[in-house]
C-alpha positions as CSV (number, residue, x, y, z in Angstrom):
1,R,-28.1,9.3,1.4
2,L,-28.8,5.8,0.2
3,D,-26.4,6.6,-2.6
4,A,-23.9,8.3,-0.4
5,V,-24.0,5.1,2.4
6,S,-23.6,2.7,-1.2
7,R,-21.5,4.5,-2.6
8,S,-18.3,4.2,-0.1
9,P,-17.7,0.4,-0.7
10,I,-17.4,0.8,-4.6
11,Q,-14.4,3.5,-3.4
12,A,-12.8,1.1,-0.6
13,S,-13.2,-1.8,-3.5
14,L,-11.5,0.1,-6.3
15,A,-8.6,0.9,-4.2
16,E,-8.2,-2.3,-2.8
17,G,-8.5,-3.8,-6.8
18,L,-6.2,-1.2,-7.4
19,D,-3.2,-1.8,-4.9
20,G,-3.6,-5.0,-4.9
21,A,-3.9,-5.7,-8.8
22,F,-0.6,-8.0,-8.4
23,T,-1.7,-10.9,-5.8
24,I,-5.4,-10.8,-7.5
25,K,-3.7,-11.8,-10.7
26,A,-1.2,-13.8,-9.2
27,Y,-4.0,-15.9,-7.9
28,G,-6.4,-15.9,-10.6
29,K,-9.1,-14.2,-8.7
30,N,-10.5,-11.8,-11.3
31,S,-13.4,-12.9,-11.2
32,F,-14.2,-13.1,-7.8
33,F,-13.6,-9.2,-7.5
34,A,-14.7,-8.0,-10.4
35,A,-17.9,-9.9,-9.1
36,Q,-17.9,-8.0,-6.0
37,F,-17.0,-4.6,-7.7
38,Q,-20.1,-5.4,-9.5
39,Q,-22.6,-6.0,-6.6
40,H,-21.4,-3.0,-5.2
41,N,-21.9,-1.1,-8.1
42,N,-25.3,-2.6,-8.6
43,G,-26.5,-1.5,-5.0
44,N,-25.4,1.8,-5.6
45,S,-27.0,2.2,-9.0
46,A,-30.0,0.7,-7.6
47,A,-30.2,3.5,-4.6
48,M,-29.4,6.1,-7.3
49,L,-32.1,4.7,-9.8
50,N,-34.7,4.9,-6.7
51,F,-33.5,8.4,-5.3
52,V,-34.3,9.5,-9.1
53,A,-37.4,8.1,-9.8
54,S,-38.8,9.4,-6.5
55,R,-38.1,12.6,-7.7
56,R,-38.9,12.1,-11.1
57,W,-42.7,11.0,-9.3
58,L,-42.8,13.9,-7.2
59,A,-41.3,16.4,-9.8
60,V,-44.9,15.4,-12.0
61,R,-47.1,15.5,-8.4
62,I,-45.7,18.7,-7.6
63,E,-45.9,20.5,-11.6
64,S,-49.9,19.1,-11.4
65,M,-50.2,20.8,-7.9
66,G,-49.0,23.5,-9.6
67,A,-51.5,23.6,-12.7
68,V,-54.4,23.1,-9.9
69,V,-53.3,26.0,-7.7
70,I,-53.1,28.2,-11.2
71,L,-56.2,26.9,-12.6
72,C,-58.2,27.0,-8.9
73,A,-56.6,31.5,-8.8
74,S,-57.9,32.2,-12.8
75,L,-61.2,30.6,-11.4
76,F,-61.7,32.7,-8.0
77,I,-60.7,35.5,-9.8
78,S,-62.7,35.3,-13.1
79,V,-66.1,34.8,-10.7
80,F,-65.1,37.0,-7.8
81,T,-63.6,40.1,-9.5
82,E,-66.3,42.0,-9.4
83,Q,-67.6,41.2,-5.8
84,L,-64.4,41.6,-4.7
85,G,-63.4,44.7,-7.0
86,L,-59.9,43.3,-7.7
87,T,-57.7,45.7,-9.8
88,P,-55.7,44.2,-12.6
89,G,-52.6,44.7,-11.2
90,L,-54.0,42.8,-8.2
91,T,-55.1,40.6,-10.8
92,G,-51.5,39.9,-12.2
93,L,-49.7,39.6,-9.0
94,L,-52.5,37.0,-7.7
95,L,-51.3,34.8,-11.2
96,V,-47.5,35.2,-10.5
97,W,-47.4,34.1,-7.0
98,A,-49.6,31.0,-7.9
99,S,-47.1,29.9,-10.9
100,G,-44.6,30.7,-8.3
101,F,-45.9,28.1,-5.6
102,T,-44.5,25.3,-7.8
103,V,-41.0,26.5,-7.8
104,V,-41.0,27.3,-4.3
105,L,-42.8,23.9,-3.1
106,S,-39.2,22.4,-5.6
107,F,-37.3,24.7,-4.2
108,L,-38.2,23.0,-0.4
109,I,-38.4,19.3,-1.5
110,T,-35.0,19.8,-2.5
111,S,-33.6,21.1,0.4
112,F,-35.1,19.1,2.6
113,S,-33.6,15.6,0.3
114,E,-30.3,17.1,-0.2
115,A,-30.3,17.8,3.9
116,E,-31.0,14.5,5.1
117,A,-27.7,13.2,2.0
118,A,-25.9,15.7,4.2
119,I,-26.4,14.0,7.5
120,T,-24.3,10.9,6.3
121,S,-21.2,13.3,7.3
122,M,-22.8,14.0,9.8
123,E,-23.6,10.5,10.9
124,R,-20.0,9.0,10.2
125,M,-18.5,12.2,12.0
126,H,-21.1,11.0,15.1
127,D,-19.3,8.0,14.7
128,L,-15.5,8.4,14.5
129,E,-16.5,10.8,17.8
130,Q,-17.0,7.6,19.8
131,L,-14.2,5.8,18.9
132,L,-11.5,5.9,21.7
133,Q,-9.0,8.7,21.5
134,E,-5.0,8.3,22.1
135,S,-3.4,9.9,25.0
136,C,-1.5,13.5,24.8
137,M,1.0,13.8,22.2
138,E,3.1,15.9,25.0
139,T,4.8,14.3,28.4
140,A,3.2,16.3,31.6
141,C,5.5,18.4,33.2
142,E,5.3,16.6,36.3
143,N,6.4,13.2,34.2
144,A,9.5,15.0,31.7
145,V,11.9,13.1,31.4
146,D,15.7,14.1,30.9
147,V,17.0,14.9,27.1
148,T,19.7,11.4,27.8
149,W,16.2,9.3,28.5
150,P,16.9,6.4,27.5
151,A,20.9,6.1,28.5
152,Q,20.5,2.4,28.1
153,G,17.7,0.2,25.9
154,E,16.7,-1.7,29.6
155,L,13.1,-2.9,28.7
156,A,11.1,-4.2,31.1
157,F,7.0,-5.8,31.1
158,R,5.9,-6.1,34.3
159,D,2.4,-8.5,34.9
160,V,1.4,-6.7,31.8
161,S,-1.9,-7.6,30.2
162,M,-4.3,-6.1,27.2
163,R,-7.0,-6.8,25.0
164,Y,-7.6,-4.6,21.8
165,R,-11.6,-3.7,22.6
166,E,-13.7,-4.1,25.5
167,G,-15.4,-7.8,25.5
168,L,-12.2,-9.4,23.2
169,P,-9.8,-11.9,25.4
170,L,-6.5,-10.7,26.3
171,S,-3.8,-11.1,23.5
172,L,-1.2,-10.5,26.2
173,E,-1.7,-12.2,30.1
174,D,0.7,-11.4,32.7
175,L,3.2,-10.7,30.6
176,S,6.9,-10.4,32.3
177,F,9.8,-10.1,31.1
178,T,13.2,-8.2,31.1
179,V,15.8,-7.4,28.0
180,E,19.3,-6.2,29.6
181,P,20.7,-3.2,27.8
182,R,22.1,-4.1,24.1
183,Q,21.0,-7.9,24.7
184,R,19.7,-9.2,21.9
185,C,16.7,-10.4,22.5
186,A,13.9,-12.4,20.4
187,V,10.5,-13.2,20.9
188,V,9.1,-16.4,18.8
189,G,5.7,-18.2,18.9
190,R,3.3,-20.2,16.6
191,T,0.5,-18.0,14.8
192,G,-2.0,-16.0,17.7
193,A,0.5,-16.3,20.5
194,G,1.1,-12.2,20.9
195,K,3.5,-11.6,19.3
196,S,2.2,-8.5,17.1
197,S,0.7,-8.0,20.4
198,L,3.5,-7.1,21.8
199,T,4.9,-4.6,19.3
200,A,1.3,-2.6,20.3
201,A,1.4,-2.5,24.3
202,L,4.9,-1.2,23.7
203,F,4.6,1.7,21.3
204,R,0.9,2.5,22.7
205,L,-0.9,2.1,19.6
206,V,-3.6,-0.2,22.3
207,E,-3.4,0.7,26.0
208,I,-2.6,-1.8,28.7
209,E,-5.3,-2.9,30.5
210,R,-2.6,-3.6,33.8
211,G,0.2,-4.0,34.2
212,R,3.7,-1.6,33.3
213,I,6.3,-1.1,30.9
214,T,9.2,0.6,31.9
215,L,12.1,2.1,29.4
216,D,15.2,2.2,31.3
217,G,13.6,2.8,34.6
218,V,10.1,4.9,33.1
219,D,6.9,3.8,33.0
220,L,5.5,5.0,29.6
221,S,2.1,4.9,30.4
222,T,3.0,8.2,32.2
223,L,4.8,9.8,29.2
224,G,3.3,11.3,25.7
225,L,2.8,9.8,22.8
226,K,5.5,12.3,21.0
227,D,8.5,10.4,23.8
228,V,7.4,7.0,23.0
229,R,7.4,7.4,19.1
230,G,9.2,9.6,18.1
231,R,12.2,10.7,20.1
232,R,15.4,11.1,19.1
233,N,17.3,7.9,20.0
234,G,14.4,6.5,21.9
235,M,12.4,3.5,20.0
236,F,12.2,2.1,16.7
237,I,10.5,-0.2,14.5
238,L,11.3,-1.9,11.3
239,P,7.7,-3.6,10.9
240,Q,6.6,-5.9,8.1
241,D,5.6,-3.9,6.2
242,P,7.8,-1.3,4.9
243,A,6.3,2.2,5.9
244,V,7.1,4.6,2.7
245,F,6.1,7.6,1.9
246,S,5.0,9.4,-1.4
247,G,7.8,12.0,-1.8
248,T,11.8,11.7,-2.1
249,I,14.4,9.2,-1.2
250,R,15.6,12.4,1.0
251,T,12.1,13.1,2.9
252,N,11.8,9.3,4.0
253,I,14.8,8.6,5.4
254,D,14.7,12.4,7.3
255,P,10.9,13.7,7.2
256,F,12.3,16.4,9.3
257,N,15.1,17.6,7.7
258,I,17.2,17.1,11.2
259,H,20.0,15.4,9.4
260,E,23.1,16.6,7.0
261,E,23.0,14.9,3.4
262,S,26.3,13.1,4.3
263,D,24.8,11.5,7.3
264,I,21.6,10.3,4.8
265,L,24.7,9.0,2.3
266,S,26.9,7.4,4.6
267,A,23.6,5.4,6.0
268,L,22.4,4.3,2.5
269,A,26.1,3.4,1.6
270,S,26.1,0.9,5.0
271,V,22.8,-1.0,3.8
272,K,24.6,-1.0,0.3
273,F,21.2,1.2,-1.2
274,P,21.6,0.6,-4.9
275,G,22.9,3.8,-6.6
276,T,25.1,5.4,-3.8
277,Q,27.7,6.0,-6.4
278,D,25.5,8.5,-7.5
279,G,25.7,11.3,-4.9
280,V,22.9,13.9,-3.2
281,A,21.6,13.0,-6.9
282,L,19.6,9.7,-4.9
283,L,18.5,11.4,-2.6
284,D,16.2,13.4,-5.1
285,K,15.1,9.8,-6.6
286,V,10.8,10.4,-6.5
287,V,9.6,7.6,-3.8
288,E,6.0,6.8,-5.5
289,E,3.0,6.1,-3.6
290,G,3.1,2.7,-1.5
291,G,7.1,3.0,-3.0
292,S,5.8,1.0,-6.5
293,N,9.3,2.2,-8.0
294,F,11.4,0.5,-6.0
295,S,11.6,-3.6,-5.3
296,V,10.3,-4.7,-1.6
297,G,14.2,-5.9,-0.1
298,E,15.3,-1.7,-1.6
299,L,12.1,-0.5,0.3
300,Q,13.6,-2.5,3.1
301,L,16.8,-1.4,3.4
302,L,15.8,2.8,2.8
303,C,13.7,1.8,6.1
304,L,16.9,0.2,7.6
305,A,18.5,3.1,6.4
306,R,15.7,5.4,8.3
307,A,16.6,3.8,11.8
308,M,20.4,3.8,11.5
309,I,20.0,8.2,10.7
310,A,17.7,7.7,14.2
311,S,20.6,6.0,16.3
312,P,18.1,4.3,18.4
313,R,18.6,2.6,22.3
314,L,15.5,0.1,21.3
315,L,15.0,-1.5,18.0
316,V,12.0,-3.6,17.3
317,L,11.6,-5.7,14.2
318,D,8.7,-7.0,13.9
319,E,9.5,-9.9,11.1
320,A,10.6,-7.5,9.5
321,T,12.6,-9.7,6.7
322,S,9.7,-11.5,6.6
323,A,8.4,-11.0,3.2
324,V,11.8,-10.3,0.9
325,D,14.0,-13.6,-0.1
326,G,16.7,-15.4,2.4
327,E,19.9,-13.6,0.4
328,T,18.1,-10.3,1.1
329,D,17.4,-11.4,4.9
330,E,20.9,-12.6,5.3
331,F,22.3,-9.4,4.6
332,V,19.7,-7.6,6.5
333,Q,19.8,-9.5,9.4
334,R,24.4,-8.9,9.0
335,M,23.9,-5.3,8.5
336,I,21.9,-5.0,12.0
337,R,24.3,-7.3,13.8
338,S,27.3,-4.9,12.5
339,Q,25.2,-1.5,12.6
340,F,23.5,-1.4,15.9
341,P,25.9,-2.8,18.2
342,N,24.9,-0.1,21.0
343,T,21.1,-0.9,20.5
344,T,19.2,-3.5,22.0
345,L,17.1,-5.4,19.6
346,L,13.9,-7.0,20.3
347,T,13.0,-9.0,17.0
348,I,9.3,-10.4,16.2
349,A,11.0,-13.4,14.9
350,H,9.1,-15.0,11.3
351,R,12.4,-17.5,10.1
352,L,14.5,-19.2,13.3
353,I,17.6,-19.4,11.0
354,T,17.3,-15.4,11.6
355,I,17.7,-15.5,15.1
356,I,19.4,-18.5,16.7
357,D,22.6,-17.4,17.4
358,Y,20.9,-14.0,19.8
359,D,21.5,-13.5,23.2
360,R,18.4,-14.6,25.0
361,V,15.1,-15.8,23.3
362,I,11.4,-15.6,24.2
363,V,9.1,-18.7,23.5
364,M,4.8,-16.7,23.3
365,D,1.9,-18.8,24.0
366,K,-1.3,-17.8,24.1
367,G,-0.3,-14.4,25.2
368,R,2.1,-15.7,28.1
369,V,6.1,-16.3,28.3
370,A,6.2,-20.0,27.8
371,E,9.4,-20.6,27.8
372,E,12.7,-18.6,28.2
373,G,16.5,-18.5,27.6
374,S,19.8,-18.8,24.9
375,P,18.6,-21.4,22.1
376,R,20.7,-23.9,23.1
377,E,19.5,-23.8,26.4
378,L,15.8,-23.9,25.2
379,L,16.7,-27.0,22.6
380,M,18.1,-28.7,25.4
381,D,14.7,-29.3,26.7
382,E,13.3,-32.5,24.3
383,D,9.6,-31.3,25.3
384,G,9.4,-27.7,24.8
385,I,7.9,-25.7,22.1
386,F,10.9,-24.0,20.6
387,T,12.8,-27.5,20.3
388,A,8.9,-28.0,18.3
389,M,9.5,-25.4,16.5
390,V,12.9,-26.0,15.4
391,N,12.3,-30.0,14.6
392,A,9.6,-28.5,12.2
393,T,11.2,-27.0,9.8
394,G,12.8,-30.1,8.6
395,P,15.8,-32.9,9.7
396,D,18.7,-31.0,7.7
397,S,17.4,-27.4,8.7
398,A,16.9,-28.7,12.4
399,A,20.5,-29.9,12.5
400,Q,21.8,-26.7,10.7
401,L,19.8,-24.5,13.3
402,R,21.6,-26.7,16.2
403,R,24.5,-26.0,14.8
404,M,24.6,-22.6,14.9
405,A,22.6,-22.2,18.4
406,K,24.2,-20.2,20.5
């Protein structure tokens, strides 16, 4: 059991090392992770050594006990054969049974140890059972929405409060705002302001504690998760880390195989994905695990093409371009502006230059809306949070942002 429990950290440490090998090497943390892996390995080796040693300890004593049993049986037969009238056949049977005692006892103890080791899996299953379950995937008949929903893309938060689990402070507290259809709205704020928590509440990764989130007037808490996250022409998110799967470019953009090849190629061409001149052959190009055979910029373009073919009414960008260079960021933002004219954009911004020309900016602080308005209106408040964030970029950058403010 101790061996099974201590084996998991080894596997986790090995997986982390393989996935983050480039980062570990870049920051010179090879020795730290090697020592950490060695520590986990030593813990597992100690458990295995104790396990093997205890089995050998038991084996010696069981064999000794078996020898004593056979000796006692032999003496008993020798002394009491005439008194009990034991026949040669019965005598041989008794000796065979006595010699089999060691085997039976060893099998019994081995079965006990294997059963205890297997109980580890039962413990993990029990822990998983204690986790909070997500809501039903399917929408109840009484809450079913029209096939055209959402038609406009109007998003509204009404007094929304959320915490990640019981006992933790509120990540969102009485959050209220409305994003009009086809409006480009940015959400900014310092680290810990609750920007990413907003997307977790919107896509119901975490259920809200109180309040309402509506899309075109429909309360999202009344719908099944399939309609919240997977509805065609519904909501779509471009996360900070591009999400791709092992397979091909075709299966990554159209995993359910519902679009024509021409539509997929058109989406790839629109985002200027490299290799579109190869035509259908590009769709069969292999995407390795984690997209390791593509750059971060190419993976983000792949996700952008997936969003284009989904034609969402509400597109959420959760710092989608924070991990790419400025040139790629500018290109992605230009594609978003040109390819989603009828889509409501909700952008969680990392670089202010990407949202300075948006229709509206929501500044969050401690899970609440601290400021709200157009970039130009917010910059008129010299003591405002948004103004402070702009000034923190430096004099030259701040002057550029003020000129670009809409």
